[in-house]
C-alpha positions in Angstrom: 29.5 8.1 14.5 28.5 11.6 13.8 24.8 11.8 13.1 23.6 13.0 9.7 20.6 15.3 9.6 18.2 15.3 6.7 15.8 18.3 6.5 13.1 18.7 3.9 10.1 20.8 3.1 8.1 18.5 1.0 5.4 19.2 -1.5 2.6 17.0 -2.7 1.7 17.1 -6.4 -2.1 17.0 -6.1 -4.1 16.3 -9.2 -6.5 19.0 -10.2 -5.5 21.2 -7.3 -4.7 24.2 -9.4 -7.3 26.9 -8.8 -7.0 29.2 -11.8 -9.6 31.8 -13.0 -8.3 31.5 -16.5 -9.0 27.9 -17.4 -6.4 28.1 -20.2 -3.8 27.9 -17.5 -5.1 24.8 -15.9 -2.2 22.4 -16.2 -3.7 18.9 -15.5 -6.9 17.4 -16.6 -8.5 14.1 -15.7 -8.2 11.6 -18.5 -9.8 8.6 -16.9 -13.2 8.5 -18.4 -14.7 6.8 -21.5 -11.9 4.5 -22.6 -12.6 1.6 -25.0 -11.2 -1.7 -23.9 -10.8 -5.3 -25.2 -9.0 -8.2 -23.6 -7.4 -9.6 -26.7 -4.6 -9.1 -29.2 -6.5 -7.0 -31.7 -4.7 -6.6 -35.1 -4.1 -3.0 -36.1 -5.8 -1.6 -33.0 -3.3 1.3 -33.1 -4.7 2.4 -36.4 -6.9 5.5 -36.4 -9.6 4.0 -38.5 -9.7 0.7 -36.5 -13.3 -0.1 -35.6 -13.6 -0.4 -31.8 -17.4 0.1 -31.7 -17.8 -3.4 -30.2 -15.3 -2.8 -27.4 -16.4 -2.1 -23.9 -16.5 1.5 -22.7 -15.1 1.9 -19.2 -13.5 4.4 -16.8 -10.0 4.2 -15.3 -8.4 3.0 -13.1 -9.0 -0.5 -14.4 -7.5 -3.9 -13.6 -8.5 -6.6 -16.1 -6.9 -9.4 -14.1 -9.6 -9.2 -11.4 -12.4 -9.5 -14.0 -14.2 -12.8 -14.6 -12.7 -14.8 -17.5 -14.8 -17.1 -19.8 -14.9 -20.8 -18.8 -12.9 -23.3 -20.9 -13.6 -26.9 -21.4 -11.4 -29.1 -19.2 -9.9 -26.1 -17.3 -10.7 -25.4 -13.6 -11.9 -21.8 -13.8 -13.7 -19.7 -11.2 -14.4 -16.0 -11.8 -11.1 -14.4 -12.6 -9.1 -17.5 -11.5 -7.8 -20.2 -13.8 -5.5 -23.2 -13.3 -3.9 -22.1 -16.6 -2.7 -18.9 -15.0 0.9 -18.3 -16.1 1.9 -17.1 -12.6 0.0 -19.8 -10.7 -0.3 -19.3 -7.0 2.4 -16.7 -7.0 0.1 -14.2 -8.8 -3.1 -15.6 -7.2 -4.1 -17.9 -10.1 -5.4 -14.9 -12.2 -5.0 -14.4 -15.9 -3.0 -11.6 -17.5 -2.4 -11.6 -21.2 -2.6 -8.9 -23.8 -5.2 -6.1 -23.9 -5.9 -2.9 -25.7 -7.3 0.5 -24.6 -8.3 3.3 -26.9 -9.3 6.9 -26.0 -11.1 9.1 -28.5 -10.8 12.8 -27.7 -11.1 16.2 -29.4 -9.3 19.4 -28.4 -10.7 22.9 -29.0 -9.1 26.1 -30.0 -8.0 26.9 -26.4 -5.3 24.2 -26.9 -3.8 25.8 -29.9 -0.1 26.7 -29.3 0.0 24.6 -26.2 2.3 21.7 -25.3 0.0 18.7 -24.7 1.3 15.6 -22.8 -0.3 12.4 -21.5 0.8 11.2 -18.1 0.4 7.6 -17.0 0.9 7.0 -13.3 1.3 3.2 -13.9 0.5 0.6 -16.5 1.1 -3.1 -15.9 3.0 -3.9 -18.0 5.1 -3.5 -21.1 2.9 -0.7 -22.5 3.1 0.6 -26.1 1.5 3.9 -26.8 0.3 5.3 -30.1 -1.4 8.6 -31.0 -3.2 8.8 -34.3 -1.2 5.8 -35.5 2.2 7.2 -34.5 4.1 5.1 -32.1 5.2 7.2 -29.1 7.2 4.6 -27.2 7.3 1.5 -25.0 7.4 1.5 -21.2 8.2 -2.0 -19.7 8.1 -1.4 -15.9 4.6 -1.7 -14.5 5.1 0.5 -11.4 6.7 3.8 -12.6 5.0 6.9 -14.0 5.8 8.1 -17.5 4.6 10.8 -19.9 4.6 11.4 -23.7 4.5 14.6 -25.6 1.5 14.5 -28.0 1.9 17.9 -29.5 3.5 17.0 -32.8 0.9 14.3 -33.6 -2.3 16.0 -32.6 -5.0 16.7 -35.2 -6.2 20.3 -35.5 -8.7 21.7 -33.1 -12.2 20.2 -33.6 -10.8 16.9 -35.1 -10.9 13.6 -33.3 -7.7 12.1 -31.9 -7.2 8.4 -31.0 -4.8 7.4 -28.3 -4.1 3.6 -28.3 -2.4 1.6 -25.5 -1.4 -2.0 -25.8 -0.7 -3.8 -22.5 1.2 -7.1 -22.4 1.2 -9.0 -19.1 2.7 -12.2 -20.4 4.6 -15.1 -18.9 6.0 -15.4 -15.4 6.9 -11.8 -14.6 5.9 -11.3 -10.9 6.2 -13.0 -7.5 2.9 -11.5 -6.3 -0.4 -10.3 -7.7 0.5 -7.5 -10.1 -2.9 -6.9 -11.8 -3.0 -5.9 -15.5 -3.8 -2.8 -17.5 -4.0 0.9 -16.9 -4.6 0.5 -13.2 -3.5 4.0 -12.1 -4.7 7.4 -13.1 -4.1 9.0 -16.4 -3.9 12.8 -16.9 -3.7 15.2 -19.9 -1.2 18.0 -19.3 -1.6 21.3 -21.1 1.0 24.0 -20.8 2.4 27.0 -22.7 5.7 26.4 -24.5 7.5 28.0 -21.5 6.4 26.2 -18.3 7.4 24.6 -15.1 8.5 21.1 -16.1 6.8 17.9 -15.0 8.1 17.0 -11.5 10.2 20.1 -11.9 9.8 21.6 -8.4 12.1 20.5 -5.6 12.0 22.0 -2.1 14.4 21.5 0.8 14.9 23.2 4.1 18.5 23.2 5.2 17.5 25.0 8.4 14.4 24.2 10.5 14.0 25.8 13.9 11.0 26.4 16.1 10.8 30.1 15.0 11.8 29.8 11.4 12.4 27.5 8.4 14.6 28.4 5.5 12.9 27.2 2.3 15.1 26.5 -0.8 13.1 26.2 -4.0 14.6 24.6 -7.1 12.3 25.0 -10.1 13.1 23.4 -13.5 11.6 25.1 -16.5 11.0 23.8 -20.0 11.5 26.4 -22.7 9.9 25.2 -25.9 10.4 28.5 -27.7 14.1 27.9 -28.3 14.6 31.6 -27.4 15.9 33.3 -24.3 13.2 34.6 -22.0 13.0 37.2 -19.2 10.2 36.2 -16.8 8.8 36.9 -13.4 8.4 34.0 -10.9 5.8 34.8 -8.2 5.9 32.6 -5.0 3.2 32.4 -2.3 3.1 30.0 0.7 -0.1 29.4 2.5 -0.2 27.9 6.0 -2.4 24.9 6.9 -5.2 27.4 7.8 -5.0 28.8 4.2 -3.4 32.1 5.2 -0.7 33.7 3.0 2.5 33.7 5.1 5.1 34.4 2.3 4.7 36.4 -0.9 7.6 37.3 -3.2 8.6 37.9 -6.8 11.8 37.2 -8.6 13.0 38.2 -12.1 14.4 35.1 -13.8 16.3 34.6 -17.1 15.8 31.4 -19.2 18.2 30.6 -21.9 17.3 28.9 -25.2 17.8 25.4 -23.7 14.8 23.3 -22.9 15.7 22.8 -19.2 16.6 25.7 -17.0 16.9 25.4 -13.2 16.0 28.5 -11.1 16.9 28.7 -7.4 14.9 30.9 -5.0 14.5 31.1 -1.3 11.7 31.8 1.1 11.2 31.8 4.9 8.4 30.3 7.0 8.1 31.7 10.5 6.9 29.6 13.4 6.5 26.6 11.2 4.0 23.9 12.0 5.9 20.7 11.6 4.6 17.6 9.7 4.4 14.4 11.7 2.2 11.3 11.9 0.4 12.9 14.9 0.0 16.3 13.1 0.3 15.9 9.3 0.3 19.7 8.7 0.4 20.6 5.0 1.2 24.0 3.6 0.4 25.2 0.1 2.9 26.5 -2.4 1.6 28.6 -5.3 4.0 29.4 -8.2 3.0 31.8 -10.9 5.1 32.6 -14.0 4.6 35.9 -15.9 5.8 37.0 -19.2 5.6 40.8 -18.7 2.1 41.2 -17.3 0.8 38.0 -18.9 0.3 35.0 -16.6 1.7 32.0 -18.6 1.9 29.3 -16.0 0.6 28.5 -12.5 0.8 25.5 -10.2 -0.5 24.9 -6.7 0.9 22.2 -4.5 0.8 20.9 -1.0 3.9 20.4 1.1 5.0 19.7 4.7 7.9 20.9 6.8 9.9 18.4 9.0 13.4 17.2 9.8 14.7 13.7 9.9 17.9 12.4 11.5 19.5 9.0 11.7 22.4 7.8 13.8 23.4 4.7 15.7 23.6 6.7 18.9 20.2 8.4 18.7 18.3 6.2 16.3 15.6 7.9 14.1 14.6 11.4 15.1 11.6 13.1 13.5 11.6 16.8 14.3 14.2 16.1 16.9 12.0 13.5 18.7 12.8 9.8 18.8 10.4 7.7 16.7 10.3 3.9 16.6 9.1 2.6 13.3 6.1 0.4 13.8 6.1 -0.7 10.2 4.2 -2.9 7.8 5.2 -4.1 4.3 2.4 -3.6 1.8 2.0 -4.8 -1.7 0.2 -2.4 -4.0 -3.1 -4.2 -4.6 -6.4 -3.1 -2.9 -7.6 -6.6 -2.2 -10.9 -7.5 -3.9 -10.5 -4.4 -6.1 -7.3 -5.9 -7.5 -4.5 -3.4 -8.3 -6.8 -0.5 -9.4 -5.8 2.6 -7.4 -9.1 4.3 -6.6 -8.5 7.3 -4.4 -10.9 6.1 -1.7 -9.3 2.6 -1.7 -5.8 4.0 -1.3 -6.8 6.4 1.5 -8.7 3.6 3.2 -5.7 1.3 3.2 -3.5 3.9 4.7 -6.1 4.8 7.3 -6.6 1.2 8.2 -2.9 0.7 8.8 -2.8 3.9 11.0 -5.9 2.9 12.9 -4.2 -0.4 13.8 -1.2 1.3 15.3 1.3 1.3 12.3 3.2 4.5 11.7 5.3 3.4 8.8 4.8 1.5 5.5 7.4 -0.1 3.2 6.1 -0.1 -0.4 7.1 -3.7 -1.2 8.6 -4.0 -3.7 8.0 -1.1 -6.1 7.0 2.5 -6.2 3.4 3.0 -5.2 0.8 5.2 -6.8 0.9 8.9 -6.4 -2.5 8.7 -4.8 -1.2 6.4 -2.1 1.6 8.8 -1.2 -0.9 11.7 -1.1 -2.8 9.6 1.5 0.3 9.0 3.5 1.0 12.8 3.5 -2.5 13.8 4.5 -3.1 11.1 7.1 0.3 11.0 8.6 2.1 7.8 7.6 5.9 7.4 7.3 7.1 5.6 4.1 10.0 3.6 2.9 9.7 4.0 -0.9 11.1 1.0 -2.7 12.2 0.7 -6.4 13.0 -2.8 -7.5 12.6 -6.5 -6.6 15.3 -7.6 -9.0 18.2 -6.2 -10.9 20.1 -8.3 -13.5 19.4 -11.7 -12.0 15.8 -13.0 -12.5 13.4 -14.3 -10.0 11.0 -15.2 -12.8 12.0 -15.7 -16.5 10.0 -12.7 -17.8 10.4 -10.3 -14.9 12.2 -6.9 -14.8 15.6 -8.4 -15.2 14.9 -8.3 -19.0 14.7 -4.5 -18.9 17.0 -3.5 -16.0 20.1 -2.6 -17.8 18.3 -0.3 -20.3 15.7 1.1 -17.9 16.9 1.3 -14.3 18.1 4.9 -14.6 14.9 6.1 -16.2 12.7 4.3 -13.8 14.7 5.5 -10.8 14.4 9.0 -12.1 10.7 8.6 -12.4 10.4 7.4 -8.8 12.6 9.9 -7.1 11.6 13.0 -9.2 7.9 12.2 -8.7 8.1 11.3 -5.0 11.0 13.3 -3.5 8.8 16.1 -2.1 6.4 13.9 -0.2 7.0 14.6 3.6 5.8 11.1 4.3 8.9 9.5 2.6 11.8 9.1 5.0 14.0 6.4 3.3 14.6 5.3 -0.3 15.1 1.6 -0.9 17.0 0.5 -4.0 16.1 -3.2 -3.9 14.7 -6.3 -2.2 16.5 -9.6 -1.7 18.5 -9.0 -4.8 20.2 -12.2 -6.1 23.5 -10.5 -6.9 23.5 -8.3 -3.7 27.0 -9.4 -2.6 28.5 -10.2 -5.9 31.0 -7.8 -7.5 28.4 -7.0 -10.2 25.7 -6.3 -7.6 28.0 -4.1 -5.5 28.7 -2.0 -8.5 25.0 -1.7 -9.3 24.2 -0.8 -5.7 26.7 2.0 -5.9 25.2 3.3 -9.1 21.7 3.2 -7.8 22.6 4.9 -4.6 24.6 7.6 -6.4 21.7 8.2 -8.8 19.2 8.6 -6.0 21.5 11.0 -4.2 22.0 13.0 -7.3 18.3 13.8 -7.3 17.7 14.0 -3.5 20.3 14.3 -0.8 17.7 14.8 2.0 17.0 11.1 2.7 19.2 8.0 3.3 19.3 5.0 1.0 18.7 1.4 2.1 18.3 -2.1 0.6 16.5 -5.1 2.1 19.1 -7.8 2.5 18.3 -11.4 3.3 20.3 -14.5 4.1 21.8 -16.6 1.2 18.9 -19.0 1.2 19.2 -19.1 -2.6 23.0 -19.6 -2.6 24.2 -22.6 -0.5 27.6 -22.3 0.9 27.6 -18.6 1.4 27.3 -17.1 4.9 25.7 -14.1 6.5 29.0 -12.3 6.9 29.3 -12.3 3.1 26.7 -9.5 3.1 29.1 -7.0 4.7 30.3 -5.4 1.4 26.6 -4.8 0.4 25.8 -3.2 3.8 28.9 -1.0 3.5 27.4 0.9 0.5 24.2 1.8 2.3 23.1 4.6 4.7 20.4 2.5 6.5 20.9 -1.2 6.7 17.8 -3.3 5.9 17.6 -6.8 7.4 15.0 -9.3 6.2 14.2 -11.9 8.9 17.6 -11.5 10.6 16.9 -10.1 14.1 19.4 -12.6 15.6 22.2 -10.8 13.8 21.4 -7.3 15.0 23.6 -7.4 18.1 26.4 -9.5 16.7 26.6 -7.2 13.6 26.7 -4.2 15.8 29.7 -5.6 17.7 31.5 -6.0 14.4 30.4 -2.6 12.9 29.1 0.0 15.4 28.3 2.4 12.6 25.4 0.3 11.2 21.9 1.8 11.6 19.6 -1.3 11.4 16.0 -1.6 10.4 14.0 -4.8 10.1 12.8 -4.5 6.6 10.8 -7.8 6.9 10.0 -10.0 9.9 7.7 -12.9 10.8 4.6 -12.3 12.8 5.5 -15.0 15.3 8.8 -13.1 16.0 7.2 -9.8 16.7 8.4 -9.6 20.3 11.9 -10.8 19.4 12.2 -7.9 16.9 10.5 -5.3 19.0 12.5 -5.8 22.2 15.6 -5.1 20.2 14.0 -1.9 18.7 13.2 -0.7 22.3 16.6 -1.8 23.6 19.0 -0.4 21.1 18.9 3.1 19.4 20.8 1.7 16.4 17.7 -0.6 15.6 15.2 2.0 14.4 12.2 -0.2 13.7 10.6 -3.3 12.4 8.5 -3.9 9.2 6.4 -7.0 9.5 5.6 -9.2 6.5 2.9 -8.1 6.0 0.8 -5.3 7.4 -2.3 -6.3 5.4 -3.4 -9.4 3.4 -2.9 -9.2 -0.4 -3.6 -11.2 -3.5 -1.0 -13.7 -4.7 1.8 -15.5 -2.9 -1.2 -17.7 -2.2 -1.5 -19.0 1.4 2.1 -18.3 2.6 0.5 -17.5 5.9 -1.3 -20.8 6.2 -1.7 -23.2 9.1 -2.5 -26.9 8.7 -2.5 -30.2 10.5 0.6 -32.3 10.4 -1.0 -34.9 8.1 -2.1 -32.3 5.5 0.6 -29.6 5.7 1.0 -28.0 2.3 4.2 -26.7 0.7 5.4 -23.1 0.8 2.3 -22.0 -1.1 -0.8 -24.2 -0.8 -2.3 -25.3 -4.1 -5.5 -24.2 -5.8 -7.9 -22.8 -4.7 -5.8 -20.6 -2.4 -5.4 -17.1 -3.8 -4.8 -14.8 -0.8 -1.4 -14.6 0.9 -3.2 -14.6 4.3 -0.1 -13.5 6.1 -1.2 -10.0 7.0 -1.8 -8.6 10.5 -4.9 -7.1 9.0 -7.3 -9.0 6.7 -7.9 -8.2 3.0 -11.2 -6.6 4.1 -9.5 -4.3 6.7 -10.2 -6.0 10.1 -7.8 -7.2 12.7 -6.5 -10.7 12.5 -5.2 -12.6 15.6 -1.6 -11.6 15.1 -2.6 -7.9 15.1 -4.1 -8.3 18.6 -0.8 -9.8 19.8 1.1 -7.0 18.1 -1.1 -4.4 19.9 0.4 -5.8 23.2 3.9 -6.0 21.8 3.7 -2.3 20.7 2.1 -1.3 24.1 -1.1 -0.2 22.3 -3.1 -2.6 24.4 -2.5 -4.1 27.9 -4.4 -7.3 27.3 -5.9 -9.4 24.5 -7.7 -12.8 24.8 -7.8 -15.4 22.1 -9.2 -19.0 21.8 -7.5 -21.7 19.7 -9.7 -23.7 17.4 -10.0 -27.4 18.4 -7.3 -29.7 17.0 -8.3 -33.2 15.9 -7.2 -35.9 18.3 -3.7 -37.2 17.5 -2.9 -34.3 15.2 -0.6 -31.3 15.7 -0.8 -27.9 14.1 1.9 -26.8 11.6 2.2 -23.1 11.2 4.0 -21.5 8.3 6.8 -19.0 9.1 4.5 -16.2 8.0 1.4 -17.7 9.7 -0.2 -17.6 13.0 -1.9 -20.2 15.3 -5.6 -20.8 14.4 -7.0 -18.8 17.2 -9.7 -16.2 17.2 -11.6 -13.8 19.4 -14.5 -16.2 19.7 -16.3 -18.2 22.4 -18.6 -19.9 19.9 -17.4 -23.5 19.6 -20.6 -25.5 19.3 -20.1 -29.2 19.3 -17.1 -29.0 21.6 -19.1 -28.8 24.9 -17.0 -30.1 27.8 -13.9 -30.6 25.6 -10.7 -28.7 26.5 -9.8 -25.6 24.5 -6.6 -23.6 24.7 -7.1 -19.9 25.7 -4.2 -17.5 25.0 -3.9 -14.3 26.9 -1.4 -11.8 25.7 -0.6 -9.0 28.2 1.9 -6.7 29.8 0.2 -7.1 33.2 2.0 -9.0 35.9 -0.7 -11.7 36.1 -3.9 -12.7 34.4 -7.0 -14.2 36.1 -9.4 -16.2 33.9 -13.1 -16.7 34.7 -15.8 -18.6 32.9 -19.4 -17.7 33.7 -18.2 -16.2 37.0 -16.2 -19.2 38.0 -12.5 -19.0 38.5 -10.5 -21.0 36.0 -7.1 -20.0 37.3 -4.5 -17.2 37.8 -1.1 -17.2 36.1 1.9 -15.0 35.7 2.6 -13.7 32.2 5.2 -15.8 30.5 4.2 -18.9 32.4 1.9 -21.4 30.8 -0.5 -23.9 32.4 1.3 -27.2 32.5 -1.8 -28.9 31.2 -1.3 -27.0 27.9 1.8 -29.1 27.3 -0.3 -32.2 27.1 -2.4 -30.7 24.2 -1.8 -31.4 20.6 -0.6 -27.9 19.9 3.2 -27.8 20.3 4.3 -24.7 22.1 7.7 -24.7 20.3 5.7 -23.9 17.1 4.3 -20.8 18.6 7.4 -18.7 19.3 5.2 -16.6 21.6 5.9 -16.8 25.3 7.3 -13.6 26.7 4.0 -11.7 26.7 1.7 -14.7 26.9 0.1 -17.2 29.2 -2.1 -20.1 28.3 -5.0 -21.8 30.0 -6.9 -25.0 29.3 -10.6 -24.5 29.6 -13.4 -27.0 29.1 -15.8 -25.4 26.7 -19.2 -24.2 27.9 -21.2 -21.4 26.3 -21.4 -18.1 28.2 -18.8 -15.4 29.0 -15.1 -15.9 29.2 -13.3 -13.1 31.1 -9.6 -12.3 31.3 -8.6 -10.0 34.2 -5.3 -8.1 34.1 -3.5 -7.7 37.4 -0.7 -5.3 38.3 0.9 -4.9 41.7 -1.9 -7.1 43.1 -4.7 -4.9 41.8 -7.1 -5.5 38.9 -6.4 -2.9 36.2 -8.6 -4.1 33.3 -10.6 -7.0 31.9 -11.7 -8.2 28.5 -14.4 -10.8 27.8 -15.6 -13.0 25.0 -19.3 -13.9 24.9 -21.0 -16.7 23.1 -23.2 -15.3 20.4 -26.7 -16.7 19.8 -28.0 -18.1 16.5 -27.8 -15.9 13.4 -30.8 -13.6 13.4 -30.0 -10.7 11.1 -27.7 -9.2 8.5 -26.2 -6.0 9.6 -24.9 -3.6 6.9 -23.0 -0.4 7.6 -21.8 2.2 5.2 -18.3 3.6 5.9 -19.3 7.0 4.6 -22.5 9.0 4.3 -21.5 11.0 1.1 -19.3 10.2 -1.8 -18.5 11.7 -5.2 -20.8 11.1 -8.1 -18.4 12.2 -10.8 -14.9 11.0 -9.9 -15.3 7.2 -10.0 -15.6 7.2 -6.2 -16.3 4.1 -4.1 -18.6 3.4 -1.2 -17.7 0.6 1.2 -20.4 -1.4 3.0 -19.3 -3.7 5.9 -21.6 -6.7 6.5 -21.9 -8.8 9.6 -24.1 -11.7 10.7 -25.5 -10.9 14.2 -27.7 -12.6 16.8 -30.9 -11.2 18.3 -28.8 -9.0 20.7 -26.8 -7.5 17.8 -23.7 -9.5 18.7 -21.4 -10.7 15.8 -21.7 -14.4 15.2 -18.0 -15.1 14.7 -18.4 -18.6 13.2 -21.2 -17.7 10.7 -20.5 -18.7 7.1 -23.7 -17.9 5.3 -24.6 -16.7 1.8 -25.5 -13.0 1.6 -27.2 -11.5 -1.5 -27.2 -7.8 -2.3 -29.7 -5.6 -4.0 -28.3 -2.2 -5.1 -30.5 0.8 -5.9 -29.3 4.1 -7.4 -27.0 5.5 -10.0 -24.0 3.2 -9.3 -22.9 -0.3 -9.9 -21.2 -3.1 -8.0 -17.4 -2.9 -8.1 -16.5 -5.8 -5.9 -17.6 -8.3 -3.2 -15.4 -10.4 -0.9 -15.1 -12.2 2.4 -11.4 -12.5 3.3 -11.4 -16.3 3.1 -8.0 -17.1 1.4 -9.3 -20.1 -0.5 -13.0 -19.3 -1.2 -12.5 -18.7 -4.9 -15.5 -16.9 -6.3 -16.2 -14.0 -8.6 -15.6 -10.6 -7.0 -18.2 -9.1 -9.3 -21.4 -11.0 -8.4 -24.1 -9.9 -6.0 -23.8 -12.9 -3.8 -21.0 -13.9 -1.4 -20.5 -16.1 1.7 -19.6 -14.6 5.0 -16.3 -15.6 6.5 -16.0 -15.5 10.3 -19.3 -13.6 10.2 -18.2 -10.9 7.9 -18.1 -9.8 4.2 -17.7 -6.6 2.2 -19.5 -4.9 -0.6 -18.0 -2.0 -2.7 -20.1 0.0 -5.1 -18.8 2.5 -7.7 -20.5 5.7 -8.5 -21.7 6.8 -11.9 -21.8 10.4 -13.1 -25.2 11.4 -11.7 -26.1 12.4 -8.1 -28.4 10.0 -6.4 -29.2 8.2 -3.2 -27.6 4.8 -3.1 -29.5 2.1 -1.1 -28.1 -1.4 -0.5 -30.1 -4.3 0.9 -28.3 -7.3 2.3 -30.3 -10.5 2.5 -29.7 -14.0 3.8 -32.5 -16.7 3.8 -34.2 -16.9 7.2 -32.5 -13.7 8.6 -33.7 -10.2 8.9 -32.3 -8.2 6.0 -30.0 -5.2 6.5 -30.4 -1.8 4.8 -27.9 1.0 4.4 -27.8 4.2 2.3 -25.3 6.8 1.1 -25.6 9.9 -1.0 -23.6 10.3 -4.2 -23.3 13.9 -5.1 
C-alpha cells in the first residue's frame, strides 16, 4: 500500500496569550471568578431581578458532583456519595441533578461598538444559557466547547448584566464519572465588528524538510459591518527562542458576507520539529489593520512536524518510527472530580509521560483545551475522540437522544477547536458503537469521517471497534465493513485478531485502542514485531472515578460482579493510581516497554483453601513491599519481571534460588494463586519465599554476569508523617492549586507500605482546601475534609489559592507520630 503522509504546522490557542499594548484589542478575558451557584431547580433563576443573594459565590472551574451532599434519612450517604445516585457504580455513586449559575458583570465604554461573546469550554450537561432574561440557547453535549453572541442583549455601559446558566445532569446518561456543572473554563471574547473568527485560523505545512517548511495559513474572518472591507493582514512567526523569523504583510479584500477565508503563505527555515522528546513550539502573531488602525490581533503557539502512516512503515513522526505507548484516559482529575484546573491537567499529562507513556486516547470524548495545551507543551501524542454512542443508547438518557440533531455541530466544535494542536495525530469518531456494523452505522461512520476530513485532511480517522459482546450470533468478521471506512483501524481487546486480519487485508493499519493490563506483553510483542501494528492503548493509563472497581481482585468465595457494589467508587484499573503513583501493573509494563530491566513484587498472602480471582482489567494483589507482619515463616509468592536471562533471589544475604526468566518455581504451582489467572509468564519468574523481615534482593543476570539488582526492605514501625510540596511557587490570582504528597515513614525515613493511619491537616495562609484522598477504591469519605486515612502508606492534599499573595504552610499530623510540615509561596 502506498503510504499517506500527513504534515501539519499546528497552533495552540492559549488563553490570555495576547500581548497587546492597546487593551481595547485584547480578545479574550477570563470569566471564571465570582459566579453565584445553587444546587437546586430554582424557579425564574434566569430572570434579571431574581434574588440570588443567598446563593454561594465561587470561582470556576467547578464540579458540584464531587461536593458533599446533605444526609437523608434511610439513605446510605457519605460525602458526595449516595446509594440513590442515578448512575450508581457506573458514575461512582455521586449525585448529579439540576443546578444554576449566575454571573453579574458590568461593561465599560471601551466595550461600546464591540462584538461580545461568551465561550464555554465545557458544561456537563444539557446547559441552557440566558443573558438579561433572554434565552440564548441550549447545548446538550457535556464535552464540546460552545459560544454565544451576547452583543444584542447587553445593557449599556455602566449597567449590570446577568448571565444565567442552568445545568441538568439527570437520569442515566453516562457510563463513567462525568461530573456536573461548569467544569471547564469560561472566557469573555471582545472583538471589533471585523475580526478573525473564533477557531478561525488553520495552518498546514504541505512541505517540511530539514532546511525549510512551507507554511499555509487559512484565516477565517467575521465581517459584522455587512460592508466590503480592504484590510492589511500582518503575519509574524517567532521561533521557540522568541526571535522573529518571518515577517510579512498582505492586502486582503473582505466581502459583505460574515465569513471570509483568506489564504496566505510563509516559510520557516531550518525548522525545529515538534516531538515528544523536543516539544518545540513557535509563536504566530496575526495583526489586522484598517488603514493605519490596528483592529484585531491574536498571538498563538504552534508546532511543526510530519506524521505518516502505512502498513509497511507503521507510524512515522518526522520520518522516524514511533511505537505508540498509549494509555486511555477519562477526563476527570481524580479527587478533584472533573474540574479542569490548569495545574491538574498539566500534572496528569506529566504523570503519564514520567511513567513512560508517549500517547493518550481521550476516552471517550473531546478533552479540555487546557489538557491539549499541556500535551503540546510537554510532548504527548493524542488520539482525540468524539463520541461513545451514536443513535443506539448505552444508557437511556445518554447522547443518543441528541445525536441526530447535534453530531455535526459537536464534531465541528471538536475539530475546529483542536485541529491545530501538534500533539493530535489521530481523530476517533466513536467507541464500541452499537450500530458499528449495521447499515445505519456504516452510513453514519462515512458521514462522520467525511465531516472530519472536510475540516482537517492532515490526520487519519479511526474508530475503536470491539467484538459483538452485545450482539450474540454475530462474529468478528462482521466488522470488516466498518473497518473498510477507516484510515486507522482501532481494535478493542482483540490482539489475537491482528495477524489473522492482516492475512485477510494487508492494507489495515492496526492500533490497539483498548487492552487489558494482564495482556500487555501479548499486545506489545505484536507492536514490536509488525509495522502494521502501530501501538497499544491500555485500559487505563490512570485510575478514574466511576466504572467502580472494574479492576478489582477478590477471593473465589467473595468474587463480585463486573462492578463491585457500594462502597466502591474508583475504577481501580489504571497503571497509575488516582493520586499519581505507580501501581503494580505499571512496574510490569516498564519491563514490557523496555524502560526497566527488572522489577520485583510480592503477592499478598491468600487465605488457606482460597484462590484469587482477577477481573479482566485487574492485576494480582502484589506490591513492592516486604512488610508482611503476622506471616513470619509462611510462604509468599515473589514475582520478578525482567528482560535479563536469569534472576537470582536472596533474602538477608542468603540464596533463595536462581531461575531463568519465563520459568517458574514448581513450588508456586502448589500455592493457592492459579498461574493461569495471571496471563503473565514471558517476562516473569516466580519464587516461593518463607517470610522473614529484612532485605529481599533480586539480581539480574545476562550472559552469566550480574547487571543490576533491586531490593525490598522491611520498614520499621511508623514514626513520622512526611509531607512534600510538588512546587515551591504557585499563582495567587488564577485559581491555582498546590499539591502535597504525604507518606508515613519509619525512623529511617523509609515508606511504611502497609500503613493505614488517619492524618489530619492544618492549613495556614490565604488559600483553602480543595481536596484530600488516598487512592483506596472503596474508602468512601468526603474529599473536602481535613482528615483522611493513608492507603499503602500514602495520601494527597490539594489546596486552592485565593487572590492574595501569601506563604502557605501545611502541617500533617497523626497521633503518636512526628508531624510533617511543608510550605509554598502563592504569588
